[in-house]
C-alpha positions in Angstrom: 49.3 21.2 19.5 47.8 17.8 20.6 45.7 16.3 17.8 42.2 15.3 18.9 41.6 13.2 15.8 44.6 10.9 15.6 43.8 7.3 16.6 46.2 5.9 19.1 46.6 2.3 20.2 46.4 1.2 23.9 50.1 0.6 23.9 50.8 4.1 22.6 48.5 5.7 25.2 49.9 3.7 28.1 53.4 4.7 27.0 52.4 8.4 27.0 51.1 8.2 30.6 54.3 6.3 31.6 56.5 8.9 30.0 54.9 12.1 31.0 52.7 11.4 34.0 53.7 10.9 37.7 53.7 7.2 38.5 51.3 7.5 41.4 48.9 4.8 40.2 49.3 1.3 38.9 46.3 0.8 36.6 45.3 -2.4 34.8 46.7 -2.5 31.2 43.4 -1.4 29.7 42.8 2.0 28.0 39.2 3.0 28.1 37.6 5.5 25.7 33.8 5.1 26.1 31.3 4.1 28.7 27.5 3.4 28.8 25.7 2.1 31.9 27.6 -0.9 33.2 29.8 -1.2 30.1 33.1 0.4 29.0 35.0 0.0 25.8 38.8 0.3 25.1 40.3 2.2 22.2 40.4 -1.0 20.2 36.7 -1.4 20.6 36.7 -4.3 23.1 33.8 -4.2 25.6 34.1 -4.8 29.4 31.8 -4.9 32.4 32.9 -2.2 34.8 33.1 -3.9 38.2 34.8 -1.0 40.0 32.6 2.0 39.1 35.5 4.4 39.6 35.7 3.4 43.3 31.9 3.7 43.6 31.6 7.2 41.9 29.6 5.7 39.1 26.7 4.2 41.0 24.3 5.7 38.4 26.3 4.0 35.6 28.5 5.5 32.9 27.1 8.5 31.0 23.6 8.3 32.5 21.5 10.3 30.0 19.8 12.4 32.7 23.2 13.4 34.1 24.7 14.1 30.7 21.7 16.3 29.9 22.0 18.2 33.3 25.8 18.7 32.8 25.5 19.9 29.2 22.5 22.2 29.9 24.2 23.9 32.9 27.6 24.1 31.3 26.2 25.9 28.3 24.5 28.4 30.6 26.7 29.2 33.6 29.7 27.1 34.8 31.3 29.1 37.6 30.8 32.2 39.7 32.9 31.4 42.7 31.2 32.1 46.1 31.9 35.9 45.7 28.4 36.0 44.2 25.2 34.0 44.5 24.2 31.7 41.7 20.7 30.4 40.8 21.7 26.7 41.3 23.3 26.5 44.7 20.4 27.5 46.9 17.9 25.0 45.3 20.6 22.3 45.6 21.3 23.1 49.2 17.6 22.8 50.0 17.2 19.6 48.0 20.2 17.7 49.6 19.5 18.8 53.2 15.9 17.7 52.9 17.0 14.5 51.1 19.4 13.4 53.9 17.6 15.1 56.8 20.1 17.7 57.9 19.8 21.5 58.4 22.9 22.7 56.5 25.4 21.7 53.9 28.9 22.9 53.2 29.6 22.1 49.5 33.1 21.0 48.4 34.6 19.1 45.4 36.6 16.0 46.2 36.2 13.4 48.9 39.4 14.4 50.6 38.3 18.0 50.7 35.1 17.0 52.3 37.0 15.0 55.0 39.3 17.9 55.6 36.3 20.2 56.0 34.6 17.8 58.5 37.8 17.7 60.5 38.0 21.5 60.6 34.3 21.8 61.6 34.7 19.1 64.3 37.7 20.9 65.8 35.9 24.2 65.7 32.9 22.7 67.5 35.3 21.1 70.1 36.8 24.5 70.9 33.8 26.8 70.7 31.0 24.5 71.9 32.6 21.7 74.0 35.2 23.9 75.6 38.4 22.0 74.7 41.5 24.2 75.2 42.7 25.7 72.0 45.1 23.4 70.1 44.3 20.3 72.2 41.4 18.7 70.4 41.7 15.1 69.4 39.8 13.1 66.9 39.5 9.3 67.2 40.0 7.4 63.9 40.2 3.7 63.0 43.2 1.7 61.9 43.4 0.7 58.2 41.2 3.6 57.3 41.1 5.4 54.0 39.8 8.9 54.0 42.0 10.5 51.3 45.6 11.6 50.6 46.1 15.1 52.0 48.8 15.7 54.5 46.4 15.9 57.4 44.5 12.7 56.4 47.6 10.6 55.8 48.8 11.7 59.2 46.4 9.2 60.7 46.8 6.5 58.0 48.2 3.1 58.8 49.2 2.5 55.2 52.9 2.9 54.7 52.6 3.5 51.0 50.2 6.5 51.7 52.2 7.8 54.6 55.9 7.1 54.4 58.2 10.0 53.5 55.5 12.7 53.6 56.0 13.9 57.1 56.0 15.8 59.4 52.5 14.7 60.2 49.6 16.6 61.7 49.0 15.8 65.4 45.7 15.4 67.1 44.5 12.0 66.1 44.0 8.8 68.2 43.8 5.5 66.2 41.9 2.5 67.5 41.0 -0.9 65.9 38.1 -0.8 63.6 34.9 -2.5 64.8 36.2 -2.6 68.4 33.8 -0.9 70.8 35.9 -1.6 73.8 38.8 0.2 72.1 36.6 3.2 71.4 35.3 3.3 74.9 38.8 3.1 76.3 40.0 6.0 74.1 37.0 8.1 75.1 37.7 7.5 78.8 41.4 8.0 78.5 41.3 11.3 76.5 38.1 12.5 78.1 37.2 16.1 77.5 39.8 16.5 74.8 38.0 14.4 72.2 36.0 16.4 69.7 34.9 13.6 67.3 35.0 10.0 66.1 35.6 9.6 62.3 34.6 6.3 60.8 33.7 4.5 57.5 30.5 2.4 57.8 32.4 -0.2 55.8 36.2 0.0 55.2 36.4 -0.2 51.4 40.0 0.3 50.7 41.0 -2.0 53.5 39.2 -4.8 51.6 35.5 -4.2 52.1 35.6 -4.9 55.9 32.0 -5.0 57.2 31.7 -4.3 61.0 29.4 -6.1 63.4 25.7 -5.2 62.9 25.7 -3.3 66.3 29.0 -1.5 65.9 27.8 1.8 64.4 24.8 2.3 66.6 26.8 1.4 69.7 29.7 3.7 68.7 27.3 6.6 68.1 25.8 6.0 71.5 29.2 6.1 73.1 29.9 9.4 71.3 26.7 10.9 72.6 27.5 9.8 76.2 30.9 11.5 76.0 29.7 14.6 74.1 31.7 13.7 71.0 30.7 14.2 67.4 30.0 11.0 65.4 31.3 11.6 61.9 30.4 9.1 59.1 32.6 9.1 56.0 30.1 7.9 53.4 32.1 8.9 50.3 32.3 5.3 49.1 29.4 3.6 51.1 26.8 6.3 50.6 24.4 7.1 47.7 22.9 3.6 47.6 26.1 1.5 47.3 25.5 -0.8 50.3 21.8 -1.4 49.6 20.6 1.5 51.6 20.7 5.3 51.0 23.7 5.4 53.5 25.9 2.8 55.0 24.7 4.0 58.5 21.1 3.2 57.5 21.6 -0.5 58.5 19.0 -2.6 56.8 16.3 -0.1 56.4 14.2 -0.1 53.2 15.3 3.2 51.9 15.0 4.7 48.4 15.6 8.3 47.5 13.8 9.9 50.4 14.8 7.5 53.1 12.2 5.7 55.1 14.6 5.4 58.1 13.6 3.0 60.9 14.9 4.3 64.2 16.1 0.9 65.2 18.4 0.6 62.1 19.4 4.2 61.2 22.4 5.6 63.0 22.3 9.3 62.4 25.7 10.9 62.3 26.4 14.4 63.7 28.5 15.1 60.5 27.8 13.3 57.2 30.5 13.3 54.6 29.5 12.6 50.9 31.3 12.5 47.6 31.9 10.3 44.6 28.4 9.2 43.4 26.9 12.4 44.6 27.4 13.6 41.0 27.2 10.2 39.4 30.8 10.5 38.3 30.0 13.5 36.1 31.8 16.2 38.0 33.8 16.5 41.3 31.1 17.1 43.9 31.4 16.5 47.7 29.4 17.7 50.7 29.5 17.9 54.4 26.1 18.0 56.2 25.3 18.9 59.8 22.8 20.8 61.8 22.8 24.4 62.9 24.6 23.9 66.3 27.6 22.5 64.4 27.6 24.1 61.0 26.5 27.5 62.4 30.0 27.9 63.9 31.5 28.5 60.4 31.6 32.2 59.6 32.5 34.1 56.4 36.2 33.8 55.5 36.9 30.7 57.7 36.5 28.0 55.1 35.6 27.8 51.4 36.5 26.7 47.9 36.5 28.5 44.5 34.6 25.6 42.9 32.6 24.3 45.9 28.9 24.9 45.2 29.5 25.8 41.6 26.4 25.8 39.3 27.4 22.7 37.3 28.1 20.6 40.4 24.9 21.8 42.1 22.7 21.1 39.1 24.3 17.7 38.4 24.1 16.6 42.0 20.4 17.2 42.1 19.9 15.1 39.0 22.1 12.3 40.4 20.1 12.1 43.6 16.9 12.1 41.6 18.1 9.2 39.5 19.0 7.3 42.7 15.5 7.8 44.0 13.5 7.3 40.7 15.3 4.2 39.6 15.3 2.7 43.1 19.1 2.0 43.0 19.6 1.2 46.7 16.9 -1.5 46.5 18.5 -2.9 43.4 21.9 -2.9 45.1 20.5 -4.8 48.1 18.8 -7.4 45.9 21.7 -8.0 43.5 24.3 -7.9 46.3 22.6 -10.8 48.0 22.6 -12.8 44.8 26.2 -12.0 44.1 27.4 -13.1 47.5 25.4 -16.3 47.3 26.9 -17.1 43.9 30.4 -16.3 45.1 30.0 -18.5 48.2 29.4 -21.4 45.9 32.5 -20.4 44.0 34.6 -20.4 47.2 33.6 -24.0 47.7 34.8 -24.9 44.2 38.4 -23.6 44.4 41.1 -23.4 47.0 42.1 -20.1 45.5 39.4 -18.3 47.6 38.9 -18.2 51.3 35.8 -16.0 51.6 33.4 -13.4 50.1 32.2 -10.5 52.2 30.3 -7.3 51.6 27.0 -5.5 51.6 24.8 -4.4 48.8 27.0 -4.1 45.7 30.2 -3.4 47.6 31.8 -6.8 47.9 35.2 -8.5 48.0 36.8 -11.9 47.4 39.7 -12.8 49.6 42.4 -14.7 47.8 44.0 -17.6 49.6 47.5 -16.2 49.3 49.7 -13.7 51.0 49.1 -9.9 50.5 52.6 -9.8 49.0 51.8 -12.2 46.2 50.7 -11.2 42.7 47.8 -13.6 42.6 45.0 -11.1 42.9 46.6 -8.8 40.3 47.2 -11.7 37.9 43.5 -12.8 38.3 42.3 -9.3 37.6 44.4 -9.2 34.4 42.8 -12.5 33.4 39.3 -11.2 34.2 39.9 -8.2 32.0 40.9 -10.6 29.2 37.5 -12.3 29.8 35.6 -9.0 29.7 35.3 -7.8 33.3 37.3 -5.1 35.1 38.1 -5.1 38.8 41.1 -4.2 40.9 43.0 -5.7 43.9 43.2 -3.9 47.2 45.7 -4.8 49.9 47.4 -7.4 47.8 45.2 -10.5 48.2 41.7 -9.0 48.0 39.7 -8.2 44.9 37.0 -5.5 45.3 33.8 -5.8 43.2 31.6 -2.7 42.9 29.6 -2.5 39.7 27.2 0.4 38.8 23.9 0.1 40.7 22.0 0.2 37.4 23.1 -3.4 36.7 20.4 -5.9 35.8 20.0 -9.4 37.2 20.9 -10.9 33.8 24.0 -8.8 33.5 25.0 -9.7 37.1 24.7 -13.5 36.3 26.8 -13.0 33.2 29.5 -11.3 35.3 29.4 -14.1 37.9 30.0 -16.5 35.0 33.0 -14.5 33.9 34.4 -14.4 37.5 33.9 -18.1 38.0 35.4 -19.0 34.7 38.4 -16.9 35.4 39.1 -18.4 38.8 38.5 -22.0 37.8 40.8 -21.5 34.7 43.4 -19.9 37.0 43.1 -22.7 39.5 44.0 -25.3 36.8 46.9 -23.3 35.4 
């Protein structure tokens, strides 16, 4: 029996993962045992700033007391019923989240990949039963360098060889175009015509290196979809829940808080909205697909579901997570601190030839290293930053993504900027 009291060192714990776990991740050599707000501690007691937030799942910070309370309270009362029965948390959650985001219906799921798979199924069903696409011939347009998950269907339209190679045969029915390229989208819509059911897009491509599209791209893409009777699907798993300085990435620059004050000129309303990660504040796997009756109403009993989707714990915690987002004005804080971070990093770019640029929106940002994607420079810098008390990870070789919890204060952000600058300048001299 595994002892829960024995104290193990970081080296011992990393060895256990290496010996008994599948080698499907390459984590930084840090073993974390506790978190609070923007901080985490390793098993030896060293404190770090978390500048990754579990890939934006921890927008509300580590172990937010309101979320811990919600989790413990519900877990001690009723954890799971499956959807064979009603439970007293799902209906109130469904009402709350649909009103919160302005949609008529939700289909609750667990992981982000499950939510994307769900959206794909709903989109195809709409294509066949509402648009009239011949059965089996529906196409969905996607963007190159996307990251929507790792299921077999999703990797079928990935351009990342690490995610895709040796996992075929692949699922057909997807047309890939360049990201942030309206002419490519228009050409695909015109070429494939009545066979296109939907366009799936990330408002910002996070895994690709925090690639921010042109300000007009999302609105213009949605307009093209409407013109061609195609569903516009926004994957907001990483960009949603306040991360980009707005409630959703598709909100543009609107001044939204919890209940979004969406200005028509900046808000691009998707036909299908996909949420996950920070929807539960990192407390529990919760994801969601939202749409209106003409789309969601096509799903009938027995056609799609999940044993854990819509469970009482997830439902209760998700409501608390959205309340925290609203009450603590986290989107507004992300917008303000994000501008400060990019301004500070632009000054750093001018001080060192190691960096070529900073880009991002809200508190989803990236520094591009002036080196090839095949180099170890970004990784080595992240290791040095960890030694200096800040945790971040490279993406695509020469890019470092920075995504701290949205509860961060200005004072904490400035301290983190000092750590980042110190690390880069020391590395530059080495």
